[in-house]
C-alpha positions as CSV (number, residue, x, y, z in Angstrom):
1,M,-116.8,13.6,-62.1
2,G,-113.3,13.3,-62.0
3,L,-110.1,12.9,-60.4
4,D,-109.0,13.9,-56.2
5,L,-105.4,13.7,-55.2
6,S,-105.4,9.7,-54.6
7,I,-105.1,9.3,-58.1
8,E,-103.7,12.6,-59.7
9,A,-100.4,13.9,-58.0
10,E,-97.0,14.7,-58.8
11,N,-95.6,11.8,-57.3
12,L,-98.5,9.5,-59.5
13,D,-98.7,8.3,-62.8
14,K,-102.2,7.3,-64.2
15,E,-102.9,3.9,-65.7
16,D,-105.2,5.0,-68.5
17,L,-106.7,9.2,-69.5
18,L,-110.1,6.8,-68.5
19,L,-112.6,7.8,-66.0
20,P,-111.6,6.0,-62.7
21,G,-114.5,2.9,-61.2
22,Y,-117.9,3.4,-62.5
23,Q,-118.0,6.9,-63.4
24,T,-118.2,6.2,-67.0
25,Q,-121.6,4.0,-66.5
26,L,-123.1,6.6,-63.9
27,I,-122.2,9.9,-66.5
28,N,-123.6,7.3,-69.1
29,Q,-126.7,6.0,-67.2
30,V,-128.0,9.1,-65.6
31,A,-127.8,10.8,-69.2
32,Q,-129.8,7.7,-70.9
33,F,-133.2,8.6,-68.3
34,S,-132.7,11.9,-67.8
35,R,-135.5,14.0,-69.4
36,V,-133.7,17.7,-69.4
37,P,-130.2,17.9,-70.4
38,V,-127.1,16.8,-68.7
39,I,-124.5,19.0,-67.9
40,L,-121.2,16.8,-67.5
41,I,-118.7,18.7,-64.7
42,I,-115.4,17.3,-65.3
43,M,-112.8,18.3,-62.3
44,S,-109.4,17.2,-63.0
45,A,-106.3,18.7,-63.1
46,S,-104.4,16.8,-66.1
47,G,-106.2,15.2,-69.5
48,L,-109.1,12.5,-69.3
49,D,-110.6,10.0,-72.0
50,I,-114.0,11.2,-72.4
51,S,-114.2,11.0,-75.9
52,F,-117.7,8.9,-75.1
53,A,-119.5,11.5,-74.0
54,R,-119.2,13.4,-77.5
55,D,-121.4,11.2,-79.4
56,N,-124.4,11.4,-76.4
57,D,-126.6,13.6,-78.0
58,K,-128.4,13.7,-74.1
59,I,-125.1,15.6,-72.8
60,Q,-126.0,19.4,-73.7
61,A,-125.0,22.3,-72.1
62,I,-126.8,25.6,-72.3
63,L,-124.1,28.2,-72.6
64,W,-123.4,32.0,-73.0
65,V,-124.5,31.6,-76.7
66,G,-127.6,31.0,-75.7
67,H,-128.6,28.0,-77.3
68,K,-128.6,24.0,-76.5
69,I,-125.0,22.6,-77.8
70,Q,-122.8,19.4,-77.3
71,A,-120.3,20.3,-74.1
72,I,-118.3,19.4,-71.2
73,L,-117.7,22.4,-68.3
74,W,-113.7,21.7,-67.4
75,V,-113.0,22.6,-64.2
76,G,-109.8,21.8,-62.5
77,H,-109.6,21.7,-59.2
78,P,-111.1,24.4,-58.2
79,G,-111.1,24.8,-54.7
80,Q,-113.3,25.7,-51.4
81,E,-115.5,28.3,-53.7
82,G,-115.6,26.3,-56.8
83,G,-118.9,24.9,-55.7
84,R,-120.4,28.2,-56.1
85,G,-118.2,29.0,-59.2
86,I,-119.3,26.1,-61.3
87,A,-123.1,27.3,-60.3
88,D,-122.5,30.8,-61.4
89,V,-121.5,29.5,-64.5
90,V,-124.4,27.1,-65.3
91,F,-127.0,28.8,-63.6
92,G,-126.4,31.7,-65.7
93,K,-125.7,34.0,-63.2
94,Y,-121.6,34.6,-64.7
95,N,-121.0,37.0,-68.0
96,P,-117.8,36.8,-70.1
97,V,-115.9,40.2,-70.4
98,Q,-118.4,40.1,-74.3
99,N,-121.7,39.5,-73.0
100,V,-123.6,37.3,-75.7
101,G,-126.1,35.8,-73.3
102,D,-129.5,36.7,-72.7
103,K,-129.3,38.3,-69.6
104,D,-127.2,41.5,-68.5
105,G,-124.4,40.9,-65.9
106,S,-121.2,42.6,-65.1
107,E,-116.7,41.3,-65.0
108,V,-114.0,42.4,-63.2
109,V,-111.4,43.4,-65.6
110,M,-108.0,42.3,-64.1
111,V,-104.8,43.4,-65.0
112,Y,-101.2,41.3,-63.9
113,S,-97.6,42.1,-64.3
114,K,-95.3,39.6,-63.7
115,P,-91.5,40.0,-63.6
116,P,-88.7,38.8,-66.2
117,D,-87.9,35.3,-65.4
118,G,-84.8,34.5,-63.8
119,V,-85.8,37.2,-60.9
120,S,-84.2,35.3,-57.8
121,G,-87.5,36.1,-55.2
122,A,-89.7,37.4,-57.9
123,H,-93.6,36.4,-57.5
124,A,-95.6,34.7,-59.9
125,K,-97.3,37.8,-61.2
126,Q,-99.1,40.7,-59.1
127,V,-102.4,42.9,-59.7
128,I,-101.5,46.3,-60.6
129,G,-105.3,47.4,-62.1
130,F,-108.9,46.2,-61.8
131,E,-112.3,47.3,-63.4
132,R,-115.8,45.9,-63.0
133,V,-117.7,46.6,-66.5
134,F,-121.1,46.4,-67.1
135,A,-122.2,44.8,-70.4
136,A,-125.9,44.9,-71.0
137,T,-127.0,41.7,-73.1
138,G,-125.8,41.8,-76.7
139,K,-122.5,44.6,-76.2
140,S,-119.1,44.9,-75.3
141,N,-117.0,47.3,-73.7
142,K,-113.9,48.5,-74.2
143,V,-111.7,49.4,-70.4
144,R,-108.9,51.8,-70.3
145,F,-105.7,51.0,-68.0
146,S,-102.9,53.6,-67.4
147,F,-100.3,52.3,-65.0
148,N,-97.3,54.3,-63.2
149,A,-94.2,52.2,-65.2
150,C,-92.5,52.7,-61.5
151,K,-95.4,51.6,-59.4
152,S,-96.6,48.5,-61.8
153,L,-93.6,46.9,-62.9
154,A,-91.9,47.0,-59.6
155,I,-91.1,44.3,-56.7
156,V,-89.1,43.8,-53.6
157,D,-86.5,43.1,-53.2
158,T,-84.3,40.5,-50.5
159,T,-83.3,44.0,-48.5
160,G,-86.9,45.3,-48.6
161,Y,-86.2,47.6,-50.9
162,K,-88.5,48.1,-54.4
163,V,-86.7,47.7,-57.3
164,I,-87.4,47.5,-61.0
165,P,-85.6,44.9,-62.3
166,S,-84.3,45.1,-65.8
167,G,-85.3,42.8,-68.5
168,V,-88.6,41.9,-70.6
169,H,-92.2,42.0,-68.1
170,K,-95.5,40.7,-69.0
171,I,-98.4,42.7,-68.9
172,T,-101.9,40.2,-69.2
173,V,-105.1,40.9,-68.8
174,G,-108.0,38.2,-67.7
175,D,-106.9,34.7,-67.7
176,G,-103.9,36.3,-70.4
177,G,-106.1,36.1,-73.4
178,L,-104.1,39.0,-73.9
179,L,-100.3,40.1,-73.5
180,F,-98.1,43.0,-73.6
181,F,-94.1,43.3,-73.0
182,V,-92.5,45.5,-71.3
183,R,-88.7,45.9,-71.8
184,V,-87.1,47.7,-69.6
185,S,-83.0,48.9,-69.5
186,F,-80.9,51.0,-67.3
187,N,-77.9,53.3,-69.3
188,H,-75.1,53.7,-67.2
């Protein structure tokens, strides 16, 4: 359920925050007649009013914590492999970096570097490190990274040279849940 680019685009304004067409009615009917919990998956890049589903006790999902809770899975516009990614989450093949589920799992921890704001022609962010981590059921792991500043904070300028821009670089782990700032300054 959700929106597509005929309704949701940079040059379009939505008339309201409701699901278009008969999506609300379809969701309610599926939930009404289903013999098992219903997982509501919303595909949208913007906010939607789905409060009707919040109070429907048939719309439930089994999440990583292993028990039934009322939930809605928002996936944005997931792209070509989005269906597989959604299925991995719904059927328990994906576990978060701490494993609170009932299955052993693994995750790739990614570390990114973002150059200071205002650097012309710089990338949005770059991968500077990654490591696959295995986590047994109910366990978590610590991951240690060490970086060479000349390699991890460098960008390629318009003339093709690697340079390290002065200013505040942002180092993020994963989706940004952990953020570090590194200030680079040069003395002449």
